[in-house]
LUMSE-900908 format. One record per atom (N, C-alpha, C): residue in one letter; x, y, z; chain. Coordinates in Angstrom, 3 decimals, padded with zeros to 6 digits. Example, Ala and Ser with C-alpha at 12.3 -4.5 7.8 and 13.67 -1.06 7.14 Angstrom:
BEGIN
<site r="a" u="013.190" v="-005.690" w="007.800" c="A"/>
<site r="a" u="012.300" v="-004.500" w="007.800" c="A"/>
<site r="a" u="013.200" v="-003.300" w="007.800" c="A"/>
<site r="s" u="012.850" v="-002.250" w="007.080" c="A"/>
<site r="s" u="013.670" v="-001.060" w="007.140" c="A"/>
<site r="s" u="012.900" v="000.030" w="007.870" c="A"/>
//
This chain:
BEGIN
<site r="m" u="-043.087" v="-028.450" w="-189.191" c="A"/>
<site r="m" u="-044.301" v="-028.292" w="-189.982" c="A"/>
<site r="m" u="-045.291" v="-027.947" w="-189.689" c="A"/>
<site r="q" u="-046.183" v="-027.262" w="-190.069" c="A"/>
<site r="q" u="-047.507" v="-026.725" w="-188.824" c="A"/>
<site r="q" u="-048.659" v="-027.857" w="-189.310" c="A"/>
<site r="r" u="-049.490" v="-028.100" w="-188.234" c="A"/>
<site r="r" u="-050.670" v="-028.683" w="-188.218" c="A"/>
<site r="r" u="-051.701" v="-027.956" w="-187.718" c="A"/>
<site r="p" u="-052.636" v="-027.866" w="-188.172" c="A"/>
<site r="p" u="-053.354" v="-028.147" w="-189.376" c="A"/>
<site r="p" u="-053.076" v="-027.935" w="-190.811" c="A"/>
<site r="h" u="-053.441" v="-028.643" w="-191.931" c="A"/>
<site r="h" u="-053.063" v="-028.074" w="-193.390" c="A"/>
<site r="h" u="-053.864" v="-026.921" w="-193.663" c="A"/>
<site r="p" u="-053.266" v="-026.193" w="-194.245" c="A"/>
<site r="p" u="-053.983" v="-024.728" w="-194.579" c="A"/>
<site r="p" u="-055.579" v="-024.945" w="-195.257" c="A"/>
<site r="k" u="-055.270" v="-025.975" w="-195.717" c="A"/>
<site r="k" u="-056.756" v="-026.090" w="-196.679" c="A"/>
<site r="k" u="-057.954" v="-026.451" w="-196.043" c="A"/>
<site r="k" u="-058.846" v="-026.130" w="-195.646" c="A"/>
<site r="k" u="-059.611" v="-026.708" w="-194.647" c="A"/>
<site r="k" u="-060.071" v="-028.140" w="-195.093" c="A"/>
<site r="e" u="-060.365" v="-028.327" w="-196.563" c="A"/>
<site r="e" u="-061.208" v="-029.802" w="-196.994" c="A"/>
<site r="e" u="-059.857" v="-030.813" w="-196.578" c="A"/>
<site r="i" u="-058.886" v="-030.327" w="-197.034" c="A"/>
<site r="i" u="-057.782" v="-031.355" w="-196.784" c="A"/>
<site r="i" u="-057.520" v="-031.889" w="-195.367" c="A"/>
<site r="e" u="-057.711" v="-030.659" w="-194.762" c="A"/>
<site r="e" u="-057.835" v="-031.034" w="-193.036" c="A"/>
<site r="e" u="-058.561" v="-031.968" w="-192.606" c="A"/>
<site r="a" u="-059.918" v="-031.381" w="-193.047" c="A"/>
<site r="a" u="-060.684" v="-032.752" w="-192.896" c="A"/>
<site r="a" u="-060.792" v="-033.938" w="-193.234" c="A"/>
<site r="a" u="-060.132" v="-034.097" w="-194.336" c="A"/>
<site r="a" u="-059.363" v="-035.442" w="-195.181" c="A"/>
<site r="a" u="-058.662" v="-036.036" w="-194.132" c="A"/>
<site r="l" u="-057.737" v="-035.323" w="-193.713" c="A"/>
<site r="l" u="-056.264" v="-035.951" w="-192.740" c="A"/>
<site r="l" u="-057.030" v="-036.075" w="-191.554" c="A"/>
<site r="a" u="-058.148" v="-035.593" w="-191.059" c="A"/>
<site r="a" u="-058.728" v="-036.114" w="-189.889" c="A"/>
<site r="a" u="-059.900" v="-037.045" w="-190.229" c="A"/>
<site r="y" u="-060.263" v="-037.597" w="-190.952" c="A"/>
<site r="y" u="-060.942" v="-038.750" w="-191.579" c="A"/>
<site r="y" u="-059.847" v="-039.942" w="-191.533" c="A"/>
<site r="a" u="-058.735" v="-039.687" w="-192.368" c="A"/>
<site r="a" u="-057.891" v="-040.500" w="-192.247" c="A"/>
<site r="a" u="-057.178" v="-041.126" w="-190.640" c="A"/>
<site r="e" u="-057.151" v="-040.395" w="-189.688" c="A"/>
<site r="e" u="-056.722" v="-040.629" w="-188.727" c="A"/>
<site r="e" u="-057.542" v="-041.113" w="-188.085" c="A"/>
<site r="a" u="-059.235" v="-041.097" w="-188.152" c="A"/>
<site r="a" u="-060.026" v="-041.491" w="-187.655" c="A"/>
<site r="a" u="-060.218" v="-043.106" w="-187.968" c="A"/>
<site r="c" u="-059.674" v="-043.532" w="-189.116" c="A"/>
<site r="c" u="-059.335" v="-044.645" w="-189.495" c="A"/>
<site r="c" u="-057.946" v="-045.460" w="-189.146" c="A"/>
<site r="g" u="-057.636" v="-044.664" w="-188.417" c="A"/>
<site r="g" u="-056.238" v="-045.374" w="-187.950" c="A"/>
<site r="g" u="-054.869" v="-045.111" w="-188.943" c="A"/>
<site r="w" u="-055.130" v="-044.310" w="-189.758" c="A"/>
<site r="w" u="-054.067" v="-043.780" w="-190.663" c="A"/>
<site r="w" u="-053.140" v="-042.933" w="-189.826" c="A"/>
<site r="r" u="-051.711" v="-042.838" w="-190.242" c="A"/>
<site r="r" u="-050.806" v="-041.821" w="-189.621" c="A"/>
<site r="r" u="-050.798" v="-040.467" w="-190.341" c="A"/>
<site r="v" u="-050.823" v="-039.735" w="-190.212" c="A"/>
<site r="v" u="-050.389" v="-038.444" w="-190.858" c="A"/>
<site r="v" u="-049.133" v="-038.229" w="-190.532" c="A"/>
<site r="e" u="-048.077" v="-037.662" w="-191.527" c="A"/>
<site r="e" u="-046.891" v="-037.407" w="-191.056" c="A"/>
<site r="e" u="-046.751" v="-035.899" w="-191.930" c="A"/>
<site r="p" u="-046.462" v="-034.796" w="-191.307" c="A"/>
<site r="p" u="-046.258" v="-033.583" w="-192.259" c="A"/>
<site r="p" u="-044.747" v="-033.823" w="-192.645" c="A"/>
<site r="k" u="-044.669" v="-033.441" w="-193.615" c="A"/>
<site r="k" u="-043.293" v="-033.089" w="-194.405" c="A"/>
<site r="k" u="-042.224" v="-031.932" w="-193.597" c="A"/>
<site r="r" u="-041.006" v="-032.506" w="-193.380" c="A"/>
<site r="r" u="-039.962" v="-031.622" w="-192.733" c="A"/>
<site r="r" u="-039.492" v="-030.720" w="-194.057" c="A"/>
<site r="g" u="-039.385" v="-029.612" w="-193.710" c="A"/>
<site r="g" u="-038.276" v="-029.014" w="-195.167" c="A"/>
<site r="g" u="-039.087" v="-028.338" w="-196.117" c="A"/>
<site r="n" u="-038.890" v="-028.150" w="-197.091" c="A"/>
<site r="n" u="-039.362" v="-027.677" w="-198.505" c="A"/>
<site r="n" u="-039.847" v="-028.652" w="-199.329" c="A"/>
<site r="g" u="-040.455" v="-028.366" w="-200.492" c="A"/>
<site r="g" u="-041.025" v="-029.135" w="-201.356" c="A"/>
<site r="g" u="-042.488" v="-029.191" w="-201.735" c="A"/>
<site r="h" u="-042.750" v="-029.630" w="-202.907" c="A"/>
<site r="h" u="-044.210" v="-029.701" w="-202.979" c="A"/>
<site r="h" u="-045.038" v="-030.186" w="-202.226" c="A"/>
<site r="a" u="-044.588" v="-031.572" w="-201.469" c="A"/>
<site r="a" u="-045.803" v="-032.390" w="-200.673" c="A"/>
<site r="a" u="-045.559" v="-031.378" w="-199.037" c="A"/>
<site r="w" u="-047.105" v="-031.327" w="-198.942" c="A"/>
<site r="w" u="-046.971" v="-031.145" w="-197.302" c="A"/>
<site r="w" u="-046.599" v="-032.167" w="-196.563" c="A"/>
<site r="g" u="-046.877" v="-033.365" w="-196.548" c="A"/>
<site r="g" u="-046.689" v="-034.588" w="-195.667" c="A"/>
<site r="g" u="-047.163" v="-035.874" w="-196.643" c="A"/>
<site r="k" u="-047.501" v="-037.097" w="-195.625" c="A"/>
<site r="k" u="-047.964" v="-038.201" w="-196.366" c="A"/>
<site r="k" u="-048.985" v="-038.714" w="-195.266" c="A"/>
<site r="i" u="-049.980" v="-039.579" w="-195.781" c="A"/>
<site r="i" u="-050.370" v="-040.704" w="-195.088" c="A"/>
<site r="i" u="-050.217" v="-041.954" w="-195.271" c="A"/>
<site r="l" u="-049.671" v="-042.581" w="-194.136" c="A"/>
<site r="l" u="-049.681" v="-043.892" w="-194.054" c="A"/>
<site r="l" u="-050.648" v="-044.701" w="-193.043" c="A"/>
<site r="c" u="-050.844" v="-046.049" w="-194.241" c="A"/>
<site r="c" u="-051.485" v="-046.734" w="-193.998" c="A"/>
<site r="c" u="-051.520" v="-047.692" w="-192.444" c="A"/>
<site r="p" u="-052.368" v="-048.176" w="-191.558" c="A"/>
<site r="p" u="-051.785" v="-048.631" w="-190.612" c="A"/>
<site r="p" u="-051.266" v="-049.996" w="-190.411" c="A"/>
<site r="y" u="-051.793" v="-050.679" w="-191.554" c="A"/>
<site r="y" u="-051.581" v="-052.243" w="-191.814" c="A"/>
<site r="y" u="-050.281" v="-052.415" w="-192.929" c="A"/>
<site r="n" u="-049.810" v="-051.696" w="-193.598" c="A"/>
<site r="n" u="-048.598" v="-051.787" w="-194.477" c="A"/>
<site r="n" u="-048.418" v="-053.134" w="-195.025" c="A"/>
<site r="d" u="-049.678" v="-053.789" w="-195.343" c="A"/>
<site r="d" u="-049.358" v="-055.242" w="-196.005" c="A"/>
<site r="d" u="-049.154" v="-055.307" w="-197.276" c="A"/>
<site r="a" u="-048.392" v="-056.345" w="-197.504" c="A"/>
<site r="a" u="-047.493" v="-056.658" w="-198.998" c="A"/>
<site r="a" u="-048.738" v="-056.821" w="-199.814" c="A"/>
<site r="d" u="-050.196" v="-057.632" w="-199.400" c="A"/>
<site r="d" u="-051.374" v="-057.653" w="-200.542" c="A"/>
<site r="d" u="-051.735" v="-056.512" w="-201.126" c="A"/>
<site r="c" u="-051.855" v="-055.279" w="-200.273" c="A"/>
<site r="c" u="-052.411" v="-054.155" w="-200.300" c="A"/>
<site r="c" u="-051.886" v="-053.686" w="-201.883" c="A"/>
<site r="r" u="-051.941" v="-054.283" w="-202.742" c="A"/>
<site r="r" u="-051.846" v="-053.447" w="-204.241" c="A"/>
<site r="r" u="-050.575" v="-053.111" w="-204.330" c="A"/>
<site r="c" u="-049.498" v="-053.999" w="-203.629" c="A"/>
<site r="c" u="-048.196" v="-053.912" w="-203.887" c="A"/>
<site r="c" u="-047.635" v="-052.407" w="-203.343" c="A"/>
<site r="g" u="-048.240" v="-052.123" w="-202.338" c="A"/>
<site r="g" u="-047.898" v="-050.803" w="-201.934" c="A"/>
<site r="g" u="-048.657" v="-049.525" w="-202.271" c="A"/>
<site r="e" u="-049.279" v="-049.698" w="-203.374" c="A"/>
<site r="e" u="-049.781" v="-048.561" w="-204.013" c="A"/>
<site r="e" u="-050.642" v="-047.527" w="-203.077" c="A"/>
<site r="f" u="-051.205" v="-048.128" w="-202.405" c="A"/>
<site r="f" u="-052.278" v="-047.566" w="-201.267" c="A"/>
<site r="f" u="-051.776" v="-047.214" w="-199.809" c="A"/>
<site r="c" u="-050.368" v="-047.784" w="-199.532" c="A"/>
<site r="c" u="-049.938" v="-047.831" w="-198.350" c="A"/>
<site r="c" u="-049.547" v="-046.482" w="-197.950" c="A"/>
<site r="i" u="-048.922" v="-045.935" w="-198.911" c="A"/>
<site r="i" u="-048.333" v="-044.463" w="-198.348" c="A"/>
<site r="i" u="-048.860" v="-043.646" w="-199.737" c="A"/>
<site r="t" u="-049.484" v="-042.374" w="-199.123" c="A"/>
<site r="t" u="-049.928" v="-041.003" w="-200.015" c="A"/>
<site r="t" u="-049.583" v="-039.821" w="-199.883" c="A"/>
<site r="s" u="-049.111" v="-039.399" w="-200.789" c="A"/>
<site r="s" u="-048.664" v="-037.847" w="-200.688" c="A"/>
<site r="s" u="-050.042" v="-036.643" w="-200.374" c="A"/>
<site r="v" u="-049.658" v="-035.873" w="-199.239" c="A"/>
<site r="v" u="-050.465" v="-034.806" w="-199.272" c="A"/>
<site r="v" u="-050.142" v="-033.443" w="-199.954" c="A"/>
<site r="w" u="-050.552" v="-032.963" w="-200.800" c="A"/>
<site r="w" u="-050.317" v="-031.893" w="-201.554" c="A"/>
<site r="w" u="-050.340" v="-030.648" w="-200.433" c="A"/>
<site r="s" u="-049.414" v="-029.526" w="-200.723" c="A"/>
<site r="s" u="-049.244" v="-028.375" w="-199.854" c="A"/>
<site r="s" u="-050.402" v="-027.373" w="-200.784" c="A"/>
<site r="t" u="-050.384" v="-027.432" w="-201.899" c="A"/>
<site r="t" u="-051.324" v="-026.154" w="-202.470" c="A"/>
<site r="t" u="-052.039" v="-026.857" w="-203.593" c="A"/>
<site r="p" u="-052.874" v="-027.799" w="-203.792" c="A"/>
<site r="p" u="-053.296" v="-028.723" w="-204.833" c="A"/>
<site r="p" u="-054.200" v="-027.374" w="-205.546" c="A"/>
<site r="r" u="-054.203" v="-027.585" w="-206.960" c="A"/>
<site r="r" u="-054.966" v="-026.757" w="-207.883" c="A"/>
<site r="r" u="-056.697" v="-026.712" w="-207.273" c="A"/>
<site r="r" u="-057.439" v="-027.975" w="-206.935" c="A"/>
<site r="r" u="-058.695" v="-027.961" w="-206.408" c="A"/>
<site r="r" u="-058.378" v="-028.910" w="-205.082" c="A"/>
<site r="p" u="-058.644" v="-028.204" w="-204.139" c="A"/>
<site r="p" u="-058.486" v="-028.519" w="-202.658" c="A"/>
<site r="p" u="-059.355" v="-029.943" w="-202.652" c="A"/>
<site r="a" u="-060.499" v="-029.495" w="-202.876" c="A"/>
<site r="a" u="-061.908" v="-030.607" w="-202.529" c="A"/>
<site r="a" u="-061.635" v="-032.090" w="-203.228" c="A"/>
<site r="n" u="-061.098" v="-031.436" w="-204.633" c="A"/>
<site r="n" u="-060.561" v="-032.870" w="-205.293" c="A"/>
<site r="n" u="-059.467" v="-033.675" w="-204.493" c="A"/>
<site r="h" u="-058.632" v="-033.240" w="-203.942" c="A"/>
<site r="h" u="-057.280" v="-033.963" w="-203.657" c="A"/>
<site r="h" u="-057.844" v="-034.427" w="-202.414" c="A"/>
<site r="a" u="-058.732" v="-033.501" w="-201.513" c="A"/>
<site r="a" u="-059.645" v="-034.357" w="-200.163" c="A"/>
<site r="a" u="-060.303" v="-035.659" w="-200.444" c="A"/>
<site r="k" u="-061.028" v="-035.490" w="-201.410" c="A"/>
<site r="k" u="-061.915" v="-036.404" w="-202.097" c="A"/>
<site r="k" u="-060.939" v="-037.696" w="-202.571" c="A"/>
<site r="d" u="-059.807" v="-037.530" w="-203.222" c="A"/>
<site r="d" u="-058.866" v="-038.590" w="-203.339" c="A"/>
<site r="d" u="-058.325" v="-039.270" w="-202.042" c="A"/>
<site r="l" u="-057.929" v="-038.328" w="-201.510" c="A"/>
<site r="l" u="-057.403" v="-038.993" w="-200.224" c="A"/>
<site r="l" u="-058.262" v="-039.766" w="-199.315" c="A"/>
<site r="k" u="-059.727" v="-039.284" w="-199.483" c="A"/>
<site r="k" u="-060.683" v="-040.400" w="-198.679" c="A"/>
<site r="k" u="-060.837" v="-041.493" w="-199.399" c="A"/>
<site r="r" u="-060.701" v="-041.400" w="-200.641" c="A"/>
<site r="r" u="-060.839" v="-042.822" w="-201.541" c="A"/>
<site r="r" u="-059.809" v="-043.473" w="-201.001" c="A"/>
<site r="v" u="-058.322" v="-043.390" w="-201.188" c="A"/>
<site r="v" u="-057.710" v="-044.085" w="-200.751" c="A"/>
<site r="v" u="-057.654" v="-044.596" w="-199.325" c="A"/>
<site r="v" u="-058.253" v="-044.208" w="-198.469" c="A"/>
<site r="v" u="-058.413" v="-044.462" w="-196.730" c="A"/>
<site r="v" u="-059.579" v="-045.420" w="-197.099" c="A"/>
<site r="d" u="-060.498" v="-045.213" w="-197.893" c="A"/>
<site r="d" u="-061.752" v="-046.194" w="-198.038" c="A"/>
<site r="d" u="-061.307" v="-047.240" w="-198.731" c="A"/>
<site r="h" u="-060.850" v="-047.239" w="-199.716" c="A"/>
<site r="h" u="-060.206" v="-048.473" w="-200.604" c="A"/>
<site r="h" u="-059.027" v="-049.227" w="-200.124" c="A"/>
<site r="c" u="-058.412" v="-049.287" w="-198.738" c="A"/>
<site r="c" u="-057.316" v="-050.033" w="-198.282" c="A"/>
<site r="c" u="-058.060" v="-051.883" w="-198.526" c="A"/>
<site r="a" u="-056.851" v="-052.459" w="-199.111" c="A"/>
<site r="a" u="-057.307" v="-053.690" w="-199.354" c="A"/>
<site r="a" u="-057.747" v="-054.596" w="-197.770" c="A"/>
<site r="v" u="-056.908" v="-054.040" w="-196.685" c="A"/>
<site r="v" u="-056.936" v="-055.117" w="-195.533" c="A"/>
<site r="v" u="-058.298" v="-054.358" w="-195.040" c="A"/>
<site r="v" u="-058.683" v="-053.506" w="-195.079" c="A"/>
<site r="v" u="-060.019" v="-053.017" w="-194.419" c="A"/>
<site r="v" u="-061.442" v="-053.590" w="-195.258" c="A"/>
<site r="r" u="-060.929" v="-053.509" w="-196.890" c="A"/>
<site r="r" u="-061.997" v="-054.265" w="-197.102" c="A"/>
<site r="r" u="-062.179" v="-055.933" w="-196.872" c="A"/>
<site r="q" u="-061.287" v="-056.509" w="-196.652" c="A"/>
<site r="q" u="-061.072" v="-057.902" w="-196.450" c="A"/>
<site r="q" u="-061.711" v="-057.934" w="-195.202" c="A"/>
<site r="v" u="-061.480" v="-057.142" w="-194.209" c="A"/>
<site r="v" u="-062.294" v="-057.539" w="-192.704" c="A"/>
<site r="v" u="-063.848" v="-056.983" w="-192.998" c="A"/>
<site r="d" u="-063.876" v="-055.766" w="-193.791" c="A"/>
<site r="d" u="-065.346" v="-055.604" w="-193.841" c="A"/>
<site r="d" u="-066.035" v="-056.909" w="-194.426" c="A"/>
<site r="a" u="-065.542" v="-057.461" w="-195.366" c="A"/>
<site r="a" u="-066.092" v="-058.718" w="-196.007" c="A"/>
<site r="a" u="-066.041" v="-059.845" w="-195.038" c="A"/>
<site r="f" u="-065.158" v="-060.110" w="-193.980" c="A"/>
<site r="f" u="-065.457" v="-061.056" w="-193.444" c="A"/>
<site r="f" u="-066.449" v="-060.902" w="-192.318" c="A"/>
<site r="k" u="-066.463" v="-059.653" w="-191.767" c="A"/>
<site r="k" u="-067.580" v="-059.068" w="-190.954" c="A"/>
<site r="k" u="-068.935" v="-059.234" w="-191.447" c="A"/>
<site r="s" u="-069.213" v="-058.825" w="-192.512" c="A"/>
<site r="s" u="-070.626" v="-059.402" w="-193.550" c="A"/>
<site r="s" u="-070.869" v="-060.874" w="-193.676" c="A"/>
<site r="r" u="-069.703" v="-061.864" w="-193.765" c="A"/>
<site r="r" u="-069.846" v="-063.152" w="-193.783" c="A"/>
<site r="r" u="-070.821" v="-063.715" w="-192.781" c="A"/>
<site r="l" u="-069.992" v="-063.135" w="-191.555" c="A"/>
<site r="l" u="-070.467" v="-063.483" w="-190.054" c="A"/>
<site r="l" u="-071.605" v="-063.153" w="-189.600" c="A"/>
<site r="r" u="-072.166" v="-061.948" w="-190.090" c="A"/>
<site r="r" u="-073.676" v="-061.375" w="-189.968" c="A"/>
<site r="r" u="-074.555" v="-062.458" w="-190.441" c="A"/>
<site r="v" u="-073.945" v="-062.553" w="-191.716" c="A"/>
<site r="v" u="-075.151" v="-063.799" w="-192.687" c="A"/>
<site r="v" u="-075.085" v="-064.766" w="-192.118" c="A"/>
<site r="e" u="-073.723" v="-065.092" w="-191.541" c="A"/>
<site r="e" u="-073.998" v="-066.779" w="-190.863" c="A"/>
<site r="e" u="-074.955" v="-066.898" w="-189.433" c="A"/>
<site r="t" u="-074.523" v="-065.785" w="-188.905" c="A"/>
<site r="t" u="-075.646" v="-065.746" w="-187.614" c="A"/>
<site r="t" u="-076.816" v="-065.318" w="-187.424" c="A"/>
<site r="k" u="-077.248" v="-064.943" w="-188.823" c="A"/>
<site r="k" u="-078.617" v="-064.605" w="-189.033" c="A"/>
<site r="k" u="-079.379" v="-066.176" w="-189.392" c="A"/>
<site r="e" u="-078.546" v="-067.051" w="-190.085" c="A"/>
<site r="e" u="-078.615" v="-068.226" w="-190.595" c="A"/>
<site r="e" u="-079.332" v="-069.039" w="-189.496" c="A"/>
<site r="s" u="-078.433" v="-069.211" w="-188.522" c="A"/>
<site r="s" u="-078.113" v="-069.783" w="-187.415" c="A"/>
<site r="s" u="-079.633" v="-069.808" w="-186.290" c="A"/>
//
């Protein structure tokens, strides 16, 4: 399968996902999906796996909306949110000290 994705908006979202540690796997063979993105943590507490694997469509009706949805999945990873909350608490505690 070719890389990059033929739609520039989706390719930008895939690059964003990779920068956040997600793995991009283009699909082999034919089908509706171009590939998938996989969470680097694949944690059992991550919404029962709902956000651990997401399909990347090859020809979505609105590429900009699909790219936005892919970024939303990356940004709403439960593990990343827990880490960010922990870092915020550390900052508050160090400022109080």
